[in-house]
DRENVOGU-457512 format. One record per residue: residue in one letter; y, x, z of N, C-alpha, C in turn. Coordinates in steps of 0.05 Angstrom, whole numbers, padded with zeros to 5 digits, always signed. Atoms other than C-alpha are relative to their C-alpha. Layout:
// DRENVOGU-457512
AYXZYXZYXZ/...
This chain:
// DRENVOGU-457512
M-00028-00007-00023+02350+00806+00585-00015-00011+00031/A+00015+00012-00026+02310+00766+00645-00027+00018+00006/A+00023-00021-00006+02242+00813+00631+00020+00024+00009/L-00006-00032-00001+02288+00877+00642+00010-00009+00030/F-00004+00011-00036+02320+00839+00713-00028+00005+00014/I+00024-00001-00014+02244+00834+00731-00009+00026+00007/L+00015-00023-00008+02228+00902+00720+00022+00018+00018/T-00020-00012-00022+02294+00929+00754-00004-00013+00035/F+00011+00010-00023+02272+00884+00809-00021+00010+00017/H+00024-00005-00006+02208+00910+00812+00000+00037+00015/Y-00003-00031+00004+02229+00986+00804+00020+00006+00020/Y-00024-00003-00018+02290+00976+00853-00016+00014+00026/D+00025-00018-00021+02230+00995+00908+00002+00029+00001/D+00006-00031+00004+02224+01066+00879+00026+00005-00002/A-00028-00016+00004+02304+01079+00873+00006+00023+00027/P-00001-00019-00010+02318+01140+00911+00024-00010+00024/T-00018+00009-00020+02372+01104+00957+00009-00035-00009/K-00008+00024+00006+02391+01028+00961+00029-00002-00005/V-00024-00006+00008+02453+01016+00927+00016-00034+00014/Q-00015+00018-00018+02499+00966+00973+00006-00029-00018/I+00000+00017+00016+02525+00922+00920-00018-00016-00022/M+00024+00012+00008+02459+00916+00888-00020-00022+00017/E+00017+00011-00020+02427+00888+00951-00008-00034-00004/P-00001+00022-00002+02443+00818+00950-00016-00010-00029/L+00010+00003+00028+02425+00811+00874-00032+00007-00002/M+00023-00008+00000+02357+00847+00884-00014-00016+00019/K+00016+00011-00015+02339+00809+00940-00002-00038-00019/Q+00006+00029+00020+02337+00741+00886-00013+00009-00023/G+00016-00008+00022+02288+00780+00839-00014-00028-00002/W+00021+00025+00009+02248+00711+00838+00019-00015-00024/L-00010+00013+00019+02304+00688+00796-00007+00002-00032/A+00011-00003+00034+02280+00715+00727-00032-00013+00001/T+00027+00017+00004+02204+00691+00743+00001-00025+00004/N-00002+00037+00001+02227+00620+00758+00014-00001-00030/F-00011+00008+00030+02271+00627+00694-00019-00001-00018/F+00022+00001+00020+02207+00642+00658-00016-00016-00003/M+00016+00024+00005+02166+00592+00678+00014-00022-00003/M-00015+00016+00013+02219+00545+00668+00000-00006-00036/L+00000-00001+00033+02227+00570+00596-00026+00000-00009/S+00024+00004+00012+02155+00568+00587-00006-00024-00004/G+00001+00025-00001+02159+00495+00603+00018-00010-00030/L-00012+00014+00018+02211+00484+00558-00004+00008-00027/V+00010-00004+00029+02186+00516+00497-00028-00014-00005/M+00028+00015+00015+02121+00485+00502+00005-00024-00005/A-00008+00030+00002+02152+00416+00508+00017-00002-00033/R-00016+00004+00020+02197+00433+00448-00022+00004-00030/A+00015+00001+00020+02137+00456+00401-00020-00017+00003/Y+00031+00024+00002+02079+00408+00420-00001-00017+00013/A+00001+00024-00012+02102+00349+00456-00013-00022-00024/N+00009+00018+00016+02102+00313+00389-00028+00004-00011/N+00029-00010+00009+02032+00346+00372-00014-00015+00015/I+00011+00007-00014+02004+00330+00424-00005-00032+00014/S-00002+00030-00007+02026+00261+00442-00006-00020-00025/E+00011+00007+00017+02014+00242+00377-00027-00003-00017/G+00027-00004+00004+01948+00266+00371-00011+00017-00023/H-00004-00030+00017+01956+00322+00323-00027+00021+00009/I+00014-00022-00013+01926+00372+00368-00009-00015+00030/N+00007+00013-00024+01875+00361+00423+00006+00011+00020/F-00003-00012-00021+01871+00383+00493-00013+00024-00004/E+00016-00022+00001+01813+00433+00478+00018+00023-00012/S-00020-00018+00013+01852+00462+00424+00027+00015+00008/F-00030-00004-00011+01919+00465+00457-00013+00025+00023/M+00006-00019-00022+01885+00505+00518-00015+00024-00009/L+00014-00020+00016+01844+00549+00470+00024+00026-00012/K-00018-00021+00015+01902+00576+00434+00021+00014+00017/R-00020-00011-00027+01946+00586+00499-00012+00025+00013/Y+00024-00019-00015+01884+00627+00528-00002+00025-00013/A+00010-00015+00018+01875+00661+00463+00027+00021-00005/R-00019-00011+00008+01943+00679+00460+00005+00029+00018/L-00007-00014-00018+01948+00709+00527-00020+00017+00008/I+00025-00022-00021+01885+00746+00555+00002+00027-00022/P+00006-00030+00014+01878+00800+00493+00020+00021+00010/S-00012-00024-00008+01936+00843+00514+00004+00002+00027/H+00009-00005-00031+01930+00831+00586-00023+00012+00003/A+00020-00009-00011+01864+00848+00588-00002+00029-00014/V-00014-00027+00020+01884+00916+00541+00005+00017+00028/V-00024-00010-00016+01937+00931+00595-00025+00003+00027/L+00012-00001-00023+01884+00914+00652-00023+00028+00000/I+00019-00011+00002+01828+00950+00627+00004+00037-00005/V-00017-00026-00002+01869+01019+00611+00007+00004+00035/F-00011-00006-00022+01898+01013+00677-00023+00002+00020/G+00024-00008-00024+01830+01009+00715-00012+00032-00012/I+00014-00027+00014+01804+01068+00670+00015+00029+00017/I-00020-00025-00008+01871+01111+00692-00003-00004+00032/I-00004-00004-00028+01874+01091+00768-00038+00010+00015/Y+00028-00011-00013+01789+01102+00780+00004+00026-00010/G+00008-00027+00009+01798+01167+00732+00022+00019+00021/L-00025-00014-00020+01861+01189+00782-00014+00007+00025/T+00008+00001-00030+01816+01173+00846-00027+00020-00003/L+00023-00025-00003+01755+01223+00827+00014+00022-00007/F-00005-00021-00001+01803+01276+00814+00021+00002+00030/G-00008-00004-00028+01831+01263+00887+00021-00018+00007/F-00025+00010-00002+01890+01220+00871+00003-00029+00012/R+00004+00035-00008+01881+01159+00915+00027-00018-00007/P-00023+00020+00007+01923+01104+00904+00015-00010+00035/Q-00014+00000-00021+01975+01087+00962-00011-00021+00018/H+00006+00015-00012+01946+01027+00973-00033-00010-00014/P+00027+00013+00009+01866+01017+00958-00003-00019+00002/Q+00004+00031+00004+01857+00947+00976+00010-00011-00015/A-00009+00012+00019+01895+00934+00921-00012-00001-00027/F+00014-00017+00034+01848+00962+00866-00028-00007+00006/T+00021-00003+00000+01784+00931+00876-00006-00004-00016/L+00007+00011+00026+01735+00910+00827+00002-00026+00001/H+00000+00032-00004+01739+00840+00854+00027-00008-00008/G-00031+00005+00007+01810+00835+00846-00001+00004-00029/W-00007-00007+00023+01807+00873+00781-00016-00024-00027/L+00018+00017+00015+01755+00819+00752+00009-00033+00001/E-00016+00027-00004+01795+00758+00780+00029+00004-00016/Q-00026-00011+00013+01859+00791+00743-00021-00004-00031/L+00009+00000+00026+01818+00805+00678-00003-00031-00014/T+00014+00028+00017+01798+00729+00663+00021-00026+00016/L-00026+00017-00017+01869+00705+00696-00010-00020+00015/V+00004+00026-00020+01838+00656+00749+00014+00016+00030/Y-00005-00018-00019+01872+00710+00799+00021-00022+00019/S-00013+00015-00021+01922+00658+00825-00005-00028+00001/W+00011+00026-00012+01881+00597+00833-00013-00009+00031/G+00010+00002-00029+01871+00602+00900-00023+00009+00007/F+00022-00021-00010+01820+00658+00907+00008+00024+00020/E-00012-00023-00012+01860+00712+00931+00027-00003+00005/D-00028+00002-00007+01922+00730+00972+00006+00032+00008/T-00003-00028-00009+01918+00805+00970+00015+00006-00026/P-00002-00002+00024+01961+00835+00920-00007+00027-00010/A+00021-00012+00016+01930+00874+00868+00008+00003-00029/W+00005-00003+00028+01925+00908+00803+00028-00004-00013/N-00025+00005+00012+01982+00884+00756+00003-00029+00013/L-00010+00020-00007+02013+00839+00798+00011-00026-00009/P-00021+00019+00015+02067+00804+00759-00024-00023-00014/T+00024+00009+00014+02002+00772+00723-00004-00022+00013/W+00010+00022-00016+01996+00722+00774+00012-00025-00007/T-00016+00025+00014+02051+00678+00732-00017-00008-00020/I+00021+00018+00030+02007+00675+00667-00025-00013+00012/S+00019+00020-00016+01946+00655+00716+00010-00031+00009/S-00010+00018-00018+01986+00605+00746+00010-00024-00026/L-00009+00018+00022+02014+00573+00672-00019-00009-00013/L+00032+00012+00012+01938+00565+00651+00003-00028+00009/I+00002+00031-00013+01943+00507+00696+00017-00017-00005/C-00024+00016+00005+02011+00482+00681-00006-00006-00031/Y+00007+00002+00030+01989+00486+00606-00014-00033+00002/A+00013+00023-00002+01936+00437+00626+00011-00025+00008/I-00011+00024-00006+01977+00392+00659+00016-00011-00017/Y-00024+00009+00016+02030+00387+00613-00013-00011-00029/A+00018+00015+00021+01976+00372+00557-00005-00025+00006/L+00009+00029-00012+01958+00312+00597+00020-00019+00002/V-00020+00020-00007+02018+00278+00617+00026+00006-00023/I-00028-00006+00015+02070+00304+00560-00001-00035-00017/G+00001+00027+00018+02050+00235+00520+00015-00019+00021/H-00016+00025-00015+02075+00187+00575+00025+00018+00010/L-00029-00011-00015+02134+00238+00603+00021-00010-00033/K-00014+00000+00031+02159+00236+00520+00010-00042+00005/K-00005+00018+00008+02165+00158+00535+00023-00015+00020/L-00021+00006-00026+02214+00158+00596+00029+00004-00011/S-00028+00000+00008+02288+00142+00596+00006+00024+00009/L-00014-00023-00004+02338+00196+00609+00003-00007+00028/G-00001+00005-00031+02348+00160+00680-00022-00004+00008/N+00024-00005-00012+02281+00162+00694-00009+00025-00002/L+00005-00028+00002+02268+00233+00669+00016+00013+00020/V-00019-00012-00018+02326+00253+00719-00007-00010+00034/V+00015-00001-00029+02294+00216+00777-00022+00014+00002/L+00034-00021-00002+02230+00254+00762+00004+00024+00008/L+00001-00032-00007+02257+00322+00768+00007+00000+00025/A-00003+00010-00035+02296+00295+00833-00027+00003+00014/V+00023+00008-00023+02231+00274+00863-00019+00035-00003/I+00022-00016+00004+02188+00339+00837+00021+00026+00014/L-00011-00025-00019+02241+00389+00868-00001+00000+00031/I+00000+00001-00029+02247+00352+00930-00031-00005+00005/S+00026+00000-00006+02169+00346+00937-00012+00027+00002/A+00014-00030-00002+02156+00415+00921+00009+00010+00028/N-00010-00008-00014+02209+00432+00968-00012-00012+00027/L+00021+00011-00032+02171+00389+01029-00030+00012-00002/F+00024-00015+00001+02105+00415+01009+00004+00021+00008/S+00004-00036-00005+02122+00490+01009+00005-00004+00034/H-00011-00001-00026+02159+00478+01082-00021-00010+00020/Y+00018+00017-00025+02104+00429+01118-00032+00016-00007/V+00030-00003+00002+02042+00458+01083-00005+00032+00004/F-00004-00024-00004+02059+00526+01069+00017+00022+00023/H-00022-00009-00015+02114+00536+01112+00017+00025-00004/R-00020-00025+00020+02152+00584+01068+00015-00020-00024/R-00015+00015+00012+02210+00566+01021-00020+00004-00032/M+00022+00003+00030+02181+00551+00947+00007+00023-00009/V-00001-00021+00028+02213+00608+00910-00013+00029+00013/E+00017-00019-00010+02171+00654+00963-00034-00007-00008/L+00027+00011+00005+02103+00622+00946-00009+00024-00020/A+00012-00010+00026+02059+00671+00909-00030+00001+00000/L+00026-00006-00005+01987+00692+00897-00020-00024+00004/Q+00017+00023-00002+01939+00639+00928+00021-00025+00000/F-00012+00025+00008+01994+00594+00931+00024-00006-00022/S-00016-00005+00020+02029+00610+00869+00003-00030-00012/L+00000+00028+00014+02016+00540+00838+00014-00026+00013/G-00024+00006-00012+02058+00511+00886+00029+00002-00009/R-00029-00010+00004+02119+00546+00860-00001-00007-00034/A+00005-00002+00027+02090+00551+00785+00008-00033-00016/I-00001+00019+00013+02082+00480+00771+00024-00023-00001/P-00020+00021+00002+02144+00444+00793+00020+00021-00021/F-00021-00015+00019+02185+00497+00750-00005+00001-00028/F+00006+00010+00029+02147+00493+00691+00003-00030-00005/M-00010+00026+00012+02158+00418+00690+00030-00004+00005/M-00030-00008+00005+02233+00430+00702+00008+00001-00027/G-00010-00010+00026+02231+00465+00641-00007-00024-00020/V+00005+00024+00014+02195+00405+00608+00022-00024+00002/I-00015+00029-00002+02236+00349+00633+00031+00017-00018/A-00036-00001+00004+02304+00392+00621+00003-00004-00035/E+00003+00004+00035+02278+00397+00541+00004-00028-00009/L+00000+00026+00013+02269+00325+00542+00020-00023-00001/M-00021+00013-00010+02330+00305+00577+00023+00012-00020/T-00018-00006+00018+02367+00341+00525-00001-00002-00030/R+00006+00007+00029+02334+00322+00461+00021-00010-00014/G-00014+00012+00014+02377+00310+00409+00027+00013+00002/L-00028-00018-00001+02438+00352+00441+00012+00022-00013/M-00007-00021+00016+02477+00401+00400+00027+00010+00013/V-00034-00007-00014+02538+00443+00426+00005+00023-00012/N-00006-00032+00018+02579+00499+00384+00006+00013+00021/K-00004-00019-00009+02592+00560+00408+00021+00005+00023/T-00024+00002-00025+02660+00554+00450-00011-00014+00017/Q+00008+00013-00017+02623+00499+00487-00019+00016+00020/Y+00018-00016-00015+02563+00540+00499+00014+00019+00025/F-00020-00017-00014+02609+00592+00521+00009-00008+00030/I-00026+00012-00018+02650+00552+00572-00034-00017+00022/W+00013+00015-00018+02585+00515+00601-00019+00024+00016/A+00016-00020-00004+02542+00583+00604+00008+00010+00019/T-00016-00017-00013+02595+00623+00636+00003-00017+00028/T-00006+00022-00020+02604+00562+00690-00028+00005+00018/F+00032+00002-00012+02526+00558+00703-00005+00028+00010/L+00003-00033-00011+02520+00637+00706+00019+00006+00029/A-00024-00007-00023+02595+00643+00755-00023-00013+00025/G+00017+00012-00015+02544+00588+00794-00024+00015+00019/I+00028-00019-00014+02482+00631+00808+00007+00025+00012/I-00007-00020-00010+02522+00692+00817+00011-00001+00032/F-00019+00007-00023+02561+00657+00869-00024-00002+00026/F+00035+00001-00021+02493+00631+00913-00010+00021+00000/A+00012-00019-00009+02463+00692+00903+00008+00017+00014/Y-00014-00025-00032+02510+00733+00936+00009-00014+00027/E+00004+00017-00031+02522+00685+00990-00025+00007+00015/N+00024-00017-00008+02451+00708+01005-00009-00011+00034/T+00012+00025-00027+02435+00650+01061-00027+00004+00002/N+00034+00000-00007+02362+00655+01044-00008-00029+00005/S+00009+00024-00013+02374+00575+01054-00017-00022-00022/V+00009+00029+00018+02333+00516+01022+00027-00007-00024/F-00021+00013+00016+02402+00490+00992+00012+00018-00019/N-00005-00021+00022+02419+00559+00957-00021+00005-00020/D+00024+00000+00025+02355+00564+00930-00003-00019-00021/N-00001+00023+00018+02361+00496+00900+00023+00002-00020/A-00024-00003+00019+02431+00505+00872-00005+00015-00025/I+00005-00021+00016+02408+00564+00837-00020-00010-00024/L+00022+00010+00021+02347+00535+00812+00011-00027-00028/L-00006+00021+00022+02385+00476+00781+00018+00003-00020/L-00018-00013+00022+02436+00519+00748-00011+00020-00023/T+00014-00011+00017+02383+00565+00722-00011-00017-00026/C+00002+00011+00020+02359+00507+00693+00009-00017-00022/A-00013+00005+00017+02418+00482+00666+00013+00019-00024/F-00005-00019+00029+02436+00542+00629-00018+00006-00014/M+00016-00007+00016+02369+00552+00606+00002-00022-00025/A-00003+00027+00017+02376+00477+00579+00021+00009-00022/I-00020-00004+00012+02442+00491+00551-00001+00013-00020/S-00004-00026+00021+02427+00560+00516-00017-00008-00026/S+00017+00007+00025+02377+00522+00476+00009-00017-00015/R-00010+00017+00015+02420+00480+00447+00023+00014-00019/V-00023-00012+00012+02468+00526+00413-00016+00021-00024/T+00010-00020+00016+02446+00566+00345+00022+00018+00002/F-00015-00023+00004+02464+00632+00336-00015+00020-00017/N+00011-00007+00027+02447+00675+00270-00021+00018+00020/E+00012-00025+00000+02383+00718+00290+00004+00027-00016/T-00001-00027+00021+02377+00793+00272-00033+00008+00007/T+00027-00011-00010+02320+00837+00277-00007+00005+00030/I-00012-00005-00022+02344+00865+00341-00008-00023+00013/T+00013+00024-00013+02338+00800+00370-00025-00013+00006/K+00031+00008+00007+02271+00781+00343-00015+00023+00015/E+00022-00010-00013+02240+00841+00364-00004+00007+00031/M-00010+00005-00026+02277+00836+00438-00017-00017+00005/G+00012+00025-00005+02240+00770+00444-00031+00009-00006/K+00024-00012+00004+02177+00796+00417-00014+00018+00028/A+00008-00020-00024+02176+00856+00469+00004-00013+00028/S+00000+00005-00020+02189+00816+00525-00025+00003+00014/Y+00027+00010-00018+02123+00794+00544-00018+00024-00003/S+00017-00016-00011+02099+00863+00532+00014+00009+00022/L-00012-00009-00022+02149+00891+00575-00013-00010+00030/F+00018+00012-00029+02120+00839+00629-00027+00010+00000/L+00028-00004-00011+02047+00863+00624+00005+00029+00004/V+00009-00026-00003+02057+00939+00620+00024+00009+00025/H-00026-00025-00023+02126+00959+00673-00015+00000+00027/T+00013+00002-00026+02077+00945+00734-00012+00027+00000/P+00021-00027+00008+02022+00999+00714+00016+00027+00000/I-00007-00020+00007+02077+01046+00687+00011+00006+00033/Q-00012-00011-00032+02110+01041+00759-00018+00013+00024/I+00024-00003-00022+02047+01044+00801-00003+00038-00003/I+00012-00029+00015+02021+01108+00757+00031+00022+00002/G-00007-00020+00005+02082+01143+00739+00010+00006+00023/F-00016-00012-00031+02123+01136+00813-00019+00015+00014/R+00009-00014-00011+02068+01156+00841-00009+00032-00002/I-00006-00029+00010+02056+01223+00801+00034+00012+00003/L-00024-00012-00009+02130+01231+00812+00005+00011+00022/K+00001+00004-00025+02129+01222+00886-00009+00032+00009/I+00009-00018+00000+02076+01280+00882+00015+00026+00000/I-00025-00025+00015+02130+01324+00844+00020+00005+00020/E-00027-00006-00016+02183+01306+00887-00005+00013+00025/D+00008-00014-00022+02145+01325+00947-00002+00036+00004/R+00008-00031+00007+02131+01395+00923+00027+00018-00009/L-00024-00016+00012+02201+01408+00890+00024-00009+00008/H-00024+00007-00010+02251+01376+00935+00027+00000-00021/L-00016+00002+00017+02291+01353+00880+00029-00026+00016/P-00021+00018-00015+02364+01329+00896+00002-00031-00013/E-00002+00030-00001+02383+01257+00894+00005-00005-00028/I-00010+00008+00023+02426+01259+00830-00027+00011-00021/A+00021-00003+00009+02357+01286+00801-00022-00030-00003/L+00010+00014-00010+02320+01237+00833+00012-00034-00021/W-00013+00021+00021+02362+01179+00788-00001-00003-00023/G-00003+00000+00031+02363+01208+00732-00035-00006-00012/I+00028+00005+00003+02279+01206+00737-00001-00031-00003/W+00005+00030-00005+02285+01131+00760+00012-00016-00026/F-00010+00007+00025+02336+01110+00698-00026+00009-00026/T+00020-00008+00025+02284+01150+00643-00025-00021+00015/M+00017+00015-00004+02228+01113+00678+00012-00030-00011/I-00012+00025+00016+02264+01042+00656+00004+00002-00022/A+00000-00011+00027+02278+01076+00592-00026-00007-00020/F+00028-00007+00013+02209+01100+00583-00017-00035-00006/S+00012+00021+00002+02181+01033+00606+00006-00023-00023/I-00011+00016+00021+02225+00988+00554-00016+00013-00026/A+00007-00009+00026+02209+01038+00499-00025-00006-00003/F+00023+00008-00001+02138+01033+00517-00010-00030-00012/A+00005+00025+00007+02136+00958+00513+00007-00011-00038/F-00005+00003+00030+02168+00961+00447-00026+00012-00020/M+00028-00017+00016+02109+01004+00420-00024-00012+00004/F+00018+00017-00003+02059+00963+00454-00004-00029-00017/Q-00001+00033+00012+02082+00896+00424-00005+00008-00030/K+00009-00008+00021+02072+00934+00357-00023+00010-00018/Y+00027-00021+00007+02012+00979+00357-00018-00018+00013/V+00025+00018-00013+01971+00925+00407+00007-00030+00003/D-00007+00022-00004+02005+00861+00424-00001-00020-00026/K+00002+00010+00032+02018+00839+00345-00019+00000-00013/P+00019+00001+00012+01957+00862+00314-00021-00023+00019/L+00026+00020-00010+01914+00827+00373+00004-00027-00010/S-00005+00024+00004+01956+00765+00361-00011-00012-00032/Q+00001+00005+00030+01944+00763+00286-00032+00004-00007/I+00041-00004-00002+01859+00780+00295-00007-00024+00015/T+00011+00019-00014+01857+00723+00348+00009-00029-00016/T-00009+00023+00021+01895+00675+00298-00019+00001-00018/K+00021+00008+00021+01849+00689+00244-00022-00007+00006/L+00019+00004-00015+01795+00681+00287-00010-00030+00005/L-00003+00031-00013+01817+00611+00314-00001-00014-00020/K+00005+00018+00032+01828+00587+00237-00031-00001-00010/R+00029+00000+00018+01763+00610+00213-00026-00024+00023/N+00020+00018-00024+01724+00578+00282+00004-00028+00003/R-00011+00031-00013+01769+00519+00303+00013-00010-00023/K-00026+00006+00023+01817+00513+00246+00022-00013+00017/V-00020-00002-00008+01873+00521+00294+00019+00028-00003/A-00014-00029-00001+01929+00579+00298+00016-00006+00019/I-00021-00004-00029+01969+00605+00358+00027+00005-00010/A-00022+00001+00000+02033+00592+00361+00020+00017+00020/
């Protein structure tokens, strides 16, 4: 659902008209991105905290696993995307913003160093700045998790507050922006705090279990708070941090309740990464072609809305197919290679 929110947020710029009731929420599109960064921290803490701190997996193996999990499918999308863009250019269909499709930017994205301070121009598959940033987050996490595990609950609360306050001050006085607005060459100032919030949330709630009734009460409360502050729409630092803390709390409490998995929920979880990877190339190529058709046919607004919803449905369907026929096989191949050469497996 978070991945779908990111897709809708990005596609909203291509909607036929702006829907007034949706405007406040769409202006908070950074919510889902921050959620994913926090979730990455929580998942890493749950999956690897013991193995890393107890020496069962070393820094090099851990980073190799993360890089090997992220880059194959990302590379496939970017390579195909590049071929299509340059192919369309040869036929006279130049992209609307040619400066965003340079070979230099393509290479930086391909190697996942795009957000490490080298570039500040939106380029190619723009959302991948987050997974580029996460590689740095993974490295920091692997180096500090052993120390964090030893902290008491009180110290973890203090550390969470210090991280959040420091990140806000750093963003304001160094970058002159709200923390939630940082991206591209400043993205680490946004990604690292959110990732570490997820790590700390996992450590703070170790051993906590909630039943479904308790979960629905707390989750509804947290979500109501998020919606309230989002629709208040003051763009204030207080609102930003209230939303961040409520999102972190919602994520943490959601990880402490057990629901029966189904085939559908498993496939949705697997396809979320694929949806994240493919939706922007589909948007750039698909809506560019549709804009050319629209200019020639002068379609009515209802038809344009039909096309817009069709693009969303197509992107979701394509993500499921991409996960099944590209991401899953590539993950299996890299797992076998790592087991054979380094005796590690991708989680």
